[in-house]
N, CA, C and O atoms as a Maestro MAE file, in Angstrom:
{
 s_m_m2io_version
 :::
 2.0.0
}

f_m_ct {
 s_m_title
 :::
 protein
 m_atom[284] {
  # First column is atom index #
  i_m_mmod_type
  r_m_x_coord
  r_m_y_coord
  r_m_z_coord
  i_m_residue_number
  s_m_chain_name
  s_m_pdb_residue_name
  s_m_pdb_atom_name
  i_m_atomic_number
  :::
  1 25 105.248 63.708 63.693 1 A "UNK " " N  " 7
  2 3 106.625 64.297 62.982 1 A "UNK " " CA " 6
  3 2 105.888 65.932 63.148 1 A "UNK " " C  " 6
  4 15 104.870 66.118 62.481 1 A "UNK " " O  " 8
  5 25 106.350 66.972 63.935 2 A "UNK " " N  " 7
  6 3 106.092 67.713 64.313 2 A "UNK " " CA " 6
  7 2 106.524 69.147 62.989 2 A "UNK " " C  " 6
  8 15 107.666 69.568 62.805 2 A "UNK " " O  " 8
  9 25 105.292 69.633 62.264 3 A "UNK " " N  " 7
  10 3 105.664 70.604 60.960 3 A "UNK " " CA " 6
  11 2 106.359 71.854 61.632 3 A "UNK " " C  " 6
  12 15 105.821 72.432 62.577 3 A "UNK " " O  " 8
  13 25 107.346 72.175 61.208 4 A "UNK " " N  " 7
  14 3 108.243 72.885 61.767 4 A "UNK " " CA " 6
  15 2 108.263 74.487 60.612 4 A "UNK " " C  " 6
  16 15 109.074 74.454 59.686 4 A "UNK " " O  " 8
  17 25 107.468 75.617 60.745 5 A "UNK " " N  " 7
  18 3 107.103 76.673 60.323 5 A "UNK " " CA " 6
  19 2 106.110 77.067 60.267 5 A "UNK " " C  " 6
  20 15 105.995 78.266 60.013 5 A "UNK " " O  " 8
  21 25 104.731 76.126 60.509 6 A "UNK " " N  " 7
  22 3 103.516 76.477 60.443 6 A "UNK " " CA " 6
  23 2 103.400 77.914 60.679 6 A "UNK " " C  " 6
  24 15 103.082 78.761 59.844 6 A "UNK " " O  " 8
  25 25 103.688 78.091 61.880 7 A "UNK " " N  " 7
  26 3 103.778 80.076 62.550 7 A "UNK " " CA " 6
  27 2 104.119 80.704 61.793 7 A "UNK " " C  " 6
  28 15 103.473 81.663 61.370 7 A "UNK " " O  " 8
  29 25 105.193 80.375 61.405 8 A "UNK " " N  " 7
  30 3 105.862 81.445 60.290 8 A "UNK " " CA " 6
  31 2 105.437 81.520 59.112 8 A "UNK " " C  " 6
  32 15 106.089 82.375 58.512 8 A "UNK " " O  " 8
  33 25 104.488 80.944 58.326 9 A "UNK " " N  " 7
  34 3 103.757 80.941 57.284 9 A "UNK " " CA " 6
  35 2 102.588 81.793 57.510 9 A "UNK " " C  " 6
  36 15 102.101 82.546 56.667 9 A "UNK " " O  " 8
  37 25 101.989 81.542 59.240 10 A "UNK " " N  " 7
  38 3 101.086 82.128 59.612 10 A "UNK " " CA " 6
  39 2 101.115 83.488 59.875 10 A "UNK " " C  " 6
  40 15 100.201 84.304 59.996 10 A "UNK " " O  " 8
  41 25 102.627 83.621 59.960 11 A "UNK " " N  " 7
  42 3 102.899 85.082 60.083 11 A "UNK " " CA " 6
  43 2 103.428 85.794 59.281 11 A "UNK " " C  " 6
  44 15 104.175 86.709 59.628 11 A "UNK " " O  " 8
  45 25 102.989 85.363 57.335 12 A "UNK " " N  " 7
  46 3 103.811 85.818 56.552 12 A "UNK " " CA " 6
  47 2 102.129 86.344 56.554 12 A "UNK " " C  " 6
  48 15 101.964 87.542 56.781 12 A "UNK " " O  " 8
  49 25 101.287 85.763 56.388 13 A "UNK " " N  " 7
  50 3 99.885 85.678 56.153 13 A "UNK " " CA " 6
  51 2 99.383 87.312 56.977 13 A "UNK " " C  " 6
  52 15 98.880 88.375 56.613 13 A "UNK " " O  " 8
  53 25 99.790 86.813 58.017 14 A "UNK " " N  " 7
  54 3 99.259 88.169 58.426 14 A "UNK " " CA " 6
  55 2 99.584 89.377 58.173 14 A "UNK " " C  " 6
  56 15 98.762 90.293 58.188 14 A "UNK " " O  " 8
  57 25 100.774 89.521 57.922 15 A "UNK " " N  " 7
  58 3 102.116 90.430 57.529 15 A "UNK " " CA " 6
  59 2 101.097 91.249 56.289 15 A "UNK " " C  " 6
  60 15 101.286 92.465 56.262 15 A "UNK " " O  " 8
  61 25 100.269 90.825 55.487 16 A "UNK " " N  " 7
  62 3 99.920 90.853 54.240 16 A "UNK " " CA " 6
  63 2 98.454 91.011 54.456 16 A "UNK " " C  " 6
  64 15 97.703 91.148 53.491 16 A "UNK " " O  " 8
  65 25 98.111 91.001 55.415 17 A "UNK " " N  " 7
  66 3 96.862 90.814 55.623 17 A "UNK " " CA " 6
  67 2 96.534 92.470 56.067 17 A "UNK " " C  " 6
  68 15 96.812 92.755 57.232 17 A "UNK " " O  " 8
  69 25 96.016 93.456 55.284 18 A "UNK " " N  " 7
  70 3 95.831 94.572 55.306 18 A "UNK " " CA " 6
  71 2 94.914 95.441 56.376 18 A "UNK " " C  " 6
  72 15 93.768 95.634 55.971 18 A "UNK " " O  " 8
  73 25 95.206 95.958 57.584 19 A "UNK " " N  " 7
  74 3 93.735 96.319 58.545 19 A "UNK " " CA " 6
  75 2 93.556 98.028 58.378 19 A "UNK " " C  " 6
  76 15 94.399 98.900 58.169 19 A "UNK " " O  " 8
  77 25 92.305 98.084 58.537 20 A "UNK " " N  " 7
  78 3 91.490 98.912 57.780 20 A "UNK " " CA " 6
  79 2 91.984 100.274 59.093 20 A "UNK " " C  " 6
  80 15 92.190 99.940 60.260 20 A "UNK " " O  " 8
  81 25 92.049 101.067 58.846 21 A "UNK " " N  " 7
  82 3 92.600 102.433 60.134 21 A "UNK " " CA " 6
  83 2 93.719 101.739 61.418 21 A "UNK " " C  " 6
  84 15 93.682 101.632 62.644 21 A "UNK " " O  " 8
  85 25 94.746 101.344 60.233 22 A "UNK " " N  " 7
  86 3 95.656 100.655 61.412 22 A "UNK " " CA " 6
  87 2 95.955 101.200 62.874 22 A "UNK " " C  " 6
  88 15 96.216 102.404 62.871 22 A "UNK " " O  " 8
  89 25 95.973 100.717 63.869 23 A "UNK " " N  " 7
  90 3 96.461 101.448 65.079 23 A "UNK " " CA " 6
  91 2 97.938 101.695 64.883 23 A "UNK " " C  " 6
  92 15 98.605 101.356 63.905 23 A "UNK " " O  " 8
  93 25 98.310 102.277 65.862 24 A "UNK " " N  " 7
  94 3 99.968 103.027 65.727 24 A "UNK " " CA " 6
  95 2 100.734 101.739 66.327 24 A "UNK " " C  " 6
  96 15 101.949 101.862 66.170 24 A "UNK " " O  " 8
  97 25 100.288 100.289 67.103 25 A "UNK " " N  " 7
  98 3 101.056 99.704 67.327 25 A "UNK " " CA " 6
  99 2 101.021 98.858 66.125 25 A "UNK " " C  " 6
  100 15 101.705 97.892 66.467 25 A "UNK " " O  " 8
  101 25 100.753 98.716 65.301 26 A "UNK " " N  " 7
  102 3 100.733 97.403 64.102 26 A "UNK " " CA " 6
  103 2 102.322 98.320 62.990 26 A "UNK " " C  " 6
  104 15 102.796 97.632 62.086 26 A "UNK " " O  " 8
  105 25 102.748 99.344 63.155 27 A "UNK " " N  " 7
  106 3 104.001 99.185 62.483 27 A "UNK " " CA " 6
  107 2 105.271 98.317 63.363 27 A "UNK " " C  " 6
  108 15 106.130 97.502 63.028 27 A "UNK " " O  " 8
  109 25 104.895 98.939 64.590 28 A "UNK " " N  " 7
  110 3 106.123 98.063 64.837 28 A "UNK " " CA " 6
  111 2 105.849 96.247 65.304 28 A "UNK " " C  " 6
  112 15 106.761 95.504 65.665 28 A "UNK " " O  " 8
  113 25 104.758 95.943 65.209 29 A "UNK " " N  " 7
  114 3 104.447 94.960 64.931 29 A "UNK " " CA " 6
  115 2 105.471 94.171 63.826 29 A "UNK " " C  " 6
  116 15 106.449 93.440 63.984 29 A "UNK " " O  " 8
  117 25 104.757 94.684 62.631 30 A "UNK " " N  " 7
  118 3 105.100 94.688 61.334 30 A "UNK " " CA " 6
  119 2 106.600 94.347 61.385 30 A "UNK " " C  " 6
  120 15 107.242 93.301 61.287 30 A "UNK " " O  " 8
  121 25 106.879 95.522 61.559 31 A "UNK " " N  " 7
  122 3 108.773 95.343 62.023 31 A "UNK " " CA " 6
  123 2 109.206 93.943 62.227 31 A "UNK " " C  " 6
  124 15 109.761 93.197 61.420 31 A "UNK " " O  " 8
  125 25 108.789 93.679 63.667 32 A "UNK " " N  " 7
  126 3 108.884 92.486 64.251 32 A "UNK " " CA " 6
  127 2 108.523 91.053 63.303 32 A "UNK " " C  " 6
  128 15 109.424 90.216 63.266 32 A "UNK " " O  " 8
  129 25 107.777 90.876 62.861 33 A "UNK " " N  " 7
  130 3 106.940 90.142 61.727 33 A "UNK " " CA " 6
  131 2 108.039 90.087 61.358 33 A "UNK " " C  " 6
  132 15 108.772 89.321 61.982 33 A "UNK " " O  " 8
  133 25 108.591 90.816 60.271 34 A "UNK " " N  " 7
  134 3 108.980 90.809 59.273 34 A "UNK " " CA " 6
  135 2 110.495 90.749 59.580 34 A "UNK " " C  " 6
  136 15 111.213 90.350 58.664 34 A "UNK " " O  " 8
  137 25 111.112 91.119 60.831 35 A "UNK " " N  " 7
  138 3 112.490 90.637 60.541 35 A "UNK " " CA " 6
  139 2 112.627 88.942 61.301 35 A "UNK " " C  " 6
  140 15 113.665 88.285 61.225 35 A "UNK " " O  " 8
  141 25 111.359 88.454 62.011 36 A "UNK " " N  " 7
  142 3 111.131 86.920 62.310 36 A "UNK " " CA " 6
  143 2 111.470 86.363 61.278 36 A "UNK " " C  " 6
  144 15 112.524 85.731 61.209 36 A "UNK " " O  " 8
  145 25 110.406 86.527 59.999 37 A "UNK " " N  " 7
  146 3 110.338 86.008 58.474 37 A "UNK " " CA " 6
  147 2 111.386 85.990 57.930 37 A "UNK " " C  " 6
  148 15 111.738 84.941 57.392 37 A "UNK " " O  " 8
  149 25 112.411 87.394 57.880 38 A "UNK " " N  " 7
  150 3 113.701 87.588 57.075 38 A "UNK " " CA " 6
  151 2 114.805 86.138 57.641 38 A "UNK " " C  " 6
  152 15 115.303 85.259 56.938 38 A "UNK " " O  " 8
  153 25 114.907 86.341 59.132 39 A "UNK " " N  " 7
  154 3 115.890 85.386 60.101 39 A "UNK " " CA " 6
  155 2 114.749 83.648 59.438 39 A "UNK " " C  " 6
  156 15 115.365 82.685 58.980 39 A "UNK " " O  " 8
  157 25 114.026 83.638 59.487 40 A "UNK " " N  " 7
  158 3 113.206 82.284 59.280 40 A "UNK " " CA " 6
  159 2 114.012 81.535 57.577 40 A "UNK " " C  " 6
  160 15 114.514 80.458 57.256 40 A "UNK " " O  " 8
  161 25 113.738 82.812 56.916 41 A "UNK " " N  " 7
  162 3 113.885 82.252 55.435 41 A "UNK " " CA " 6
  163 2 115.787 82.152 55.643 41 A "UNK " " C  " 6
  164 15 116.385 81.356 54.920 41 A "UNK " " O  " 8
  165 25 116.545 82.971 56.614 42 A "UNK " " N  " 7
  166 3 117.765 82.608 56.368 42 A "UNK " " CA " 6
  167 2 117.904 81.258 56.759 42 A "UNK " " C  " 6
  168 15 118.521 80.544 55.967 42 A "UNK " " O  " 8
  169 25 117.381 80.626 58.023 43 A "UNK " " N  " 7
  170 3 117.851 79.429 58.778 43 A "UNK " " CA " 6
  171 2 117.061 78.539 57.713 43 A "UNK " " C  " 6
  172 15 117.765 77.542 57.551 43 A "UNK " " O  " 8
  173 25 116.018 78.450 56.979 44 A "UNK " " N  " 7
  174 3 115.404 77.363 56.087 44 A "UNK " " CA " 6
  175 2 117.051 77.349 54.932 44 A "UNK " " C  " 6
  176 15 117.750 76.337 54.968 44 A "UNK " " O  " 8
  177 25 117.343 78.188 54.287 45 A "UNK " " N  " 7
  178 3 118.295 78.261 53.546 45 A "UNK " " CA " 6
  179 2 119.035 77.526 54.084 45 A "UNK " " C  " 6
  180 15 119.097 76.513 53.386 45 A "UNK " " O  " 8
  181 25 119.928 77.393 55.324 46 A "UNK " " N  " 7
  182 3 121.261 77.309 55.543 46 A "UNK " " CA " 6
  183 2 120.953 76.015 56.345 46 A "UNK " " C  " 6
  184 15 121.889 75.583 57.018 46 A "UNK " " O  " 8
  185 25 119.610 75.235 56.379 47 A "UNK " " N  " 7
  186 3 118.977 73.924 57.012 47 A "UNK " " CA " 6
  187 2 119.098 74.182 58.680 47 A "UNK " " C  " 6
  188 15 118.975 73.193 59.402 47 A "UNK " " O  " 8
  189 25 119.343 75.519 59.301 48 A "UNK " " N  " 7
  190 3 119.486 75.279 60.877 48 A "UNK " " CA " 6
  191 2 117.990 74.838 61.178 48 A "UNK " " C  " 6
  192 15 117.165 75.743 61.054 48 A "UNK " " O  " 8
  193 25 117.586 73.789 61.494 49 A "UNK " " N  " 7
  194 3 116.637 73.421 62.272 49 A "UNK " " CA " 6
  195 2 116.413 74.060 63.646 49 A "UNK " " C  " 6
  196 15 115.346 74.640 63.845 49 A "UNK " " O  " 8
  197 25 117.202 74.007 64.464 50 A "UNK " " N  " 7
  198 3 117.275 74.597 65.494 50 A "UNK " " CA " 6
  199 2 117.037 76.241 65.491 50 A "UNK " " C  " 6
  200 15 116.476 76.687 66.492 50 A "UNK " " O  " 8
  201 25 117.271 76.821 64.847 51 A "UNK " " N  " 7
  202 3 117.063 78.254 64.456 51 A "UNK " " CA " 6
  203 2 115.516 78.518 64.327 51 A "UNK " " C  " 6
  204 15 114.870 79.354 64.958 51 A "UNK " " O  " 8
  205 25 115.071 77.659 63.411 52 A "UNK " " N  " 7
  206 3 114.026 77.600 62.636 52 A "UNK " " CA " 6
  207 2 112.693 77.398 63.803 52 A "UNK " " C  " 6
  208 15 111.758 78.167 64.027 52 A "UNK " " O  " 8
  209 25 112.951 76.327 64.302 53 A "UNK " " N  " 7
  210 3 111.792 76.256 65.295 53 A "UNK " " CA " 6
  211 2 112.098 77.273 66.763 53 A "UNK " " C  " 6
  212 15 111.365 77.126 67.741 53 A "UNK " " O  " 8
  213 25 112.922 78.004 66.776 54 A "UNK " " N  " 7
  214 3 113.161 78.719 67.921 54 A "UNK " " CA " 6
  215 2 112.242 80.028 67.110 54 A "UNK " " C  " 6
  216 15 111.569 80.791 67.803 54 A "UNK " " O  " 8
  217 25 112.281 80.137 66.067 55 A "UNK " " N  " 7
  218 3 111.654 81.711 65.235 55 A "UNK " " CA " 6
  219 2 110.272 81.107 65.056 55 A "UNK " " C  " 6
  220 15 109.461 81.886 65.557 55 A "UNK " " O  " 8
  221 25 109.659 80.018 64.539 56 A "UNK " " N  " 7
  222 3 108.510 79.476 64.825 56 A "UNK " " CA " 6
  223 2 107.604 79.706 66.168 56 A "UNK " " C  " 6
  224 15 106.407 79.985 66.235 56 A "UNK " " O  " 8
  225 25 108.630 79.486 67.301 57 A "UNK " " N  " 7
  226 3 107.672 79.946 69.052 57 A "UNK " " CA " 6
  227 2 107.709 81.448 68.991 57 A "UNK " " C  " 6
  228 15 106.707 82.131 69.204 57 A "UNK " " O  " 8
  229 25 108.994 81.990 68.669 58 A "UNK " " N  " 7
  230 3 108.727 83.383 68.220 58 A "UNK " " CA " 6
  231 2 107.807 83.861 67.945 58 A "UNK " " C  " 6
  232 15 107.262 84.649 68.719 58 A "UNK " " O  " 8
  233 25 107.099 83.443 66.272 59 A "UNK " " N  " 7
  234 3 106.188 83.454 65.608 59 A "UNK " " CA " 6
  235 2 104.825 83.295 66.074 59 A "UNK " " C  " 6
  236 15 103.844 84.031 65.958 59 A "UNK " " O  " 8
  237 25 104.942 82.473 66.478 60 A "UNK " " N  " 7
  238 3 103.361 82.371 67.704 60 A "UNK " " CA " 6
  239 2 102.813 82.791 68.507 60 A "UNK " " C  " 6
  240 15 101.663 82.603 68.904 60 A "UNK " " O  " 8
  241 25 104.134 83.840 69.053 61 A "UNK " " N  " 7
  242 3 103.976 84.871 70.491 61 A "UNK " " CA " 6
  243 2 103.751 86.491 69.478 61 A "UNK " " C  " 6
  244 15 103.502 87.581 69.994 61 A "UNK " " O  " 8
  245 25 103.907 86.261 68.107 62 A "UNK " " N  " 7
  246 3 103.776 87.603 67.685 62 A "UNK " " CA " 6
  247 2 102.394 87.595 66.977 62 A "UNK " " C  " 6
  248 15 101.792 88.616 66.647 62 A "UNK " " O  " 8
  249 25 101.808 85.870 66.713 63 A "UNK " " N  " 7
  250 3 100.774 86.201 66.142 63 A "UNK " " CA " 6
  251 2 99.322 86.156 67.306 63 A "UNK " " C  " 6
  252 15 98.139 86.062 66.982 63 A "UNK " " O  " 8
  253 25 99.855 86.250 68.598 64 A "UNK " " N  " 7
  254 3 99.190 85.622 69.413 64 A "UNK " " CA " 6
  255 2 98.915 87.195 69.784 64 A "UNK " " C  " 6
  256 15 97.847 87.809 69.782 64 A "UNK " " O  " 8
  257 25 100.179 87.621 70.090 65 A "UNK " " N  " 7
  258 3 100.096 89.551 70.462 65 A "UNK " " CA " 6
  259 2 98.627 90.370 69.762 65 A "UNK " " C  " 6
  260 15 97.647 90.939 70.241 65 A "UNK " " O  " 8
  261 25 99.283 89.955 67.930 66 A "UNK " " N  " 7
  262 3 98.184 90.517 67.194 66 A "UNK " " CA " 6
  263 2 96.841 90.661 67.827 66 A "UNK " " C  " 6
  264 15 96.067 91.468 68.341 66 A "UNK " " O  " 8
  265 25 97.025 89.315 67.464 67 A "UNK " " N  " 7
  266 3 95.167 88.642 67.969 67 A "UNK " " CA " 6
  267 2 94.686 88.837 69.938 67 A "UNK " " C  " 6
  268 15 93.639 88.377 70.396 67 A "UNK " " O  " 8
  269 25 95.434 89.380 70.539 68 A "UNK " " N  " 7
  270 3 94.995 89.812 71.746 68 A "UNK " " CA " 6
  271 2 95.043 91.804 71.021 68 A "UNK " " C  " 6
  272 15 94.264 91.723 70.071 68 A "UNK " " O  " 8
  273 25 95.234 92.368 71.039 69 A "UNK " " N  " 7
  274 3 95.811 93.460 70.538 69 A "UNK " " CA " 6
  275 2 94.005 94.301 69.366 69 A "UNK " " C  " 6
  276 15 93.445 95.395 69.310 69 A "UNK " " O  " 8
  277 25 93.802 92.820 68.655 70 A "UNK " " N  " 7
  278 3 92.685 93.276 67.782 70 A "UNK " " CA " 6
  279 2 91.074 92.634 68.500 70 A "UNK " " C  " 6
  280 15 90.193 92.274 67.719 70 A "UNK " " O  " 8
  281 25 90.933 92.585 69.480 71 A "UNK " " N  " 7
  282 3 89.814 91.810 70.221 71 A "UNK " " CA " 6
  283 2 89.114 92.769 70.118 71 A "UNK " " C  " 6
  284 15 87.969 92.750 70.571 71 A "UNK " " O  " 8
  :::
 }
 m_bond[283] {
  # First column is bond index #
  i_m_from
  i_m_to
  i_m_order
  :::
  1 1 2 1
  2 2 3 1
  3 3 4 2
  4 3 5 1
  5 5 6 1
  6 6 7 1
  7 7 8 2
  8 7 9 1
  9 9 10 1
  10 10 11 1
  11 11 12 2
  12 11 13 1
  13 13 14 1
  14 14 15 1
  15 15 16 2
  16 15 17 1
  17 17 18 1
  18 18 19 1
  19 19 20 2
  20 19 21 1
  21 21 22 1
  22 22 23 1
  23 23 24 2
  24 23 25 1
  25 25 26 1
  26 26 27 1
  27 27 28 2
  28 27 29 1
  29 29 30 1
  30 30 31 1
  31 31 32 2
  32 31 33 1
  33 33 34 1
  34 34 35 1
  35 35 36 2
  36 35 37 1
  37 37 38 1
  38 38 39 1
  39 39 40 2
  40 39 41 1
  41 41 42 1
  42 42 43 1
  43 43 44 2
  44 43 45 1
  45 45 46 1
  46 46 47 1
  47 47 48 2
  48 47 49 1
  49 49 50 1
  50 50 51 1
  51 51 52 2
  52 51 53 1
  53 53 54 1
  54 54 55 1
  55 55 56 2
  56 55 57 1
  57 57 58 1
  58 58 59 1
  59 59 60 2
  60 59 61 1
  61 61 62 1
  62 62 63 1
  63 63 64 2
  64 63 65 1
  65 65 66 1
  66 66 67 1
  67 67 68 2
  68 67 69 1
  69 69 70 1
  70 70 71 1
  71 71 72 2
  72 71 73 1
  73 73 74 1
  74 74 75 1
  75 75 76 2
  76 75 77 1
  77 77 78 1
  78 78 79 1
  79 79 80 2
  80 79 81 1
  81 81 82 1
  82 82 83 1
  83 83 84 2
  84 83 85 1
  85 85 86 1
  86 86 87 1
  87 87 88 2
  88 87 89 1
  89 89 90 1
  90 90 91 1
  91 91 92 2
  92 91 93 1
  93 93 94 1
  94 94 95 1
  95 95 96 2
  96 95 97 1
  97 97 98 1
  98 98 99 1
  99 99 100 2
  100 99 101 1
  101 101 102 1
  102 102 103 1
  103 103 104 2
  104 103 105 1
  105 105 106 1
  106 106 107 1
  107 107 108 2
  108 107 109 1
  109 109 110 1
  110 110 111 1
  111 111 112 2
  112 111 113 1
  113 113 114 1
  114 114 115 1
  115 115 116 2
  116 115 117 1
  117 117 118 1
  118 118 119 1
  119 119 120 2
  120 119 121 1
  121 121 122 1
  122 122 123 1
  123 123 124 2
  124 123 125 1
  125 125 126 1
  126 126 127 1
  127 127 128 2
  128 127 129 1
  129 129 130 1
  130 130 131 1
  131 131 132 2
  132 131 133 1
  133 133 134 1
  134 134 135 1
  135 135 136 2
  136 135 137 1
  137 137 138 1
  138 138 139 1
  139 139 140 2
  140 139 141 1
  141 141 142 1
  142 142 143 1
  143 143 144 2
  144 143 145 1
  145 145 146 1
  146 146 147 1
  147 147 148 2
  148 147 149 1
  149 149 150 1
  150 150 151 1
  151 151 152 2
  152 151 153 1
  153 153 154 1
  154 154 155 1
  155 155 156 2
  156 155 157 1
  157 157 158 1
  158 158 159 1
  159 159 160 2
  160 159 161 1
  161 161 162 1
  162 162 163 1
  163 163 164 2
  164 163 165 1
  165 165 166 1
  166 166 167 1
  167 167 168 2
  168 167 169 1
  169 169 170 1
  170 170 171 1
  171 171 172 2
  172 171 173 1
  173 173 174 1
  174 174 175 1
  175 175 176 2
  176 175 177 1
  177 177 178 1
  178 178 179 1
  179 179 180 2
  180 179 181 1
  181 181 182 1
  182 182 183 1
  183 183 184 2
  184 183 185 1
  185 185 186 1
  186 186 187 1
  187 187 188 2
  188 187 189 1
  189 189 190 1
  190 190 191 1
  191 191 192 2
  192 191 193 1
  193 193 194 1
  194 194 195 1
  195 195 196 2
  196 195 197 1
  197 197 198 1
  198 198 199 1
  199 199 200 2
  200 199 201 1
  201 201 202 1
  202 202 203 1
  203 203 204 2
  204 203 205 1
  205 205 206 1
  206 206 207 1
  207 207 208 2
  208 207 209 1
  209 209 210 1
  210 210 211 1
  211 211 212 2
  212 211 213 1
  213 213 214 1
  214 214 215 1
  215 215 216 2
  216 215 217 1
  217 217 218 1
  218 218 219 1
  219 219 220 2
  220 219 221 1
  221 221 222 1
  222 222 223 1
  223 223 224 2
  224 223 225 1
  225 225 226 1
  226 226 227 1
  227 227 228 2
  228 227 229 1
  229 229 230 1
  230 230 231 1
  231 231 232 2
  232 231 233 1
  233 233 234 1
  234 234 235 1
  235 235 236 2
  236 235 237 1
  237 237 238 1
  238 238 239 1
  239 239 240 2
  240 239 241 1
  241 241 242 1
  242 242 243 1
  243 243 244 2
  244 243 245 1
  245 245 246 1
  246 246 247 1
  247 247 248 2
  248 247 249 1
  249 249 250 1
  250 250 251 1
  251 251 252 2
  252 251 253 1
  253 253 254 1
  254 254 255 1
  255 255 256 2
  256 255 257 1
  257 257 258 1
  258 258 259 1
  259 259 260 2
  260 259 261 1
  261 261 262 1
  262 262 263 1
  263 263 264 2
  264 263 265 1
  265 265 266 1
  266 266 267 1
  267 267 268 2
  268 267 269 1
  269 269 270 1
  270 270 271 1
  271 271 272 2
  272 271 273 1
  273 273 274 1
  274 274 275 1
  275 275 276 2
  276 275 277 1
  277 277 278 1
  278 278 279 1
  279 279 280 2
  280 279 281 1
  281 281 282 1
  282 282 283 1
  283 283 284 2
  :::
 }
}
């Protein structure tokens, strides 16, 4: 059984991780990440597993994009 929400949890940790001398792109990234996180909480509250799966996939895309930009 696949754990749904693993990427959402990782996304939440990244949102709360400070970046010294934040680059210009980080604010837009954070806005997108917070939006995904809020939608995931709503999907969890309404037990919408399909929406939660989709948001979890979006979460990993945001995580990957942040890792690529901070290399």
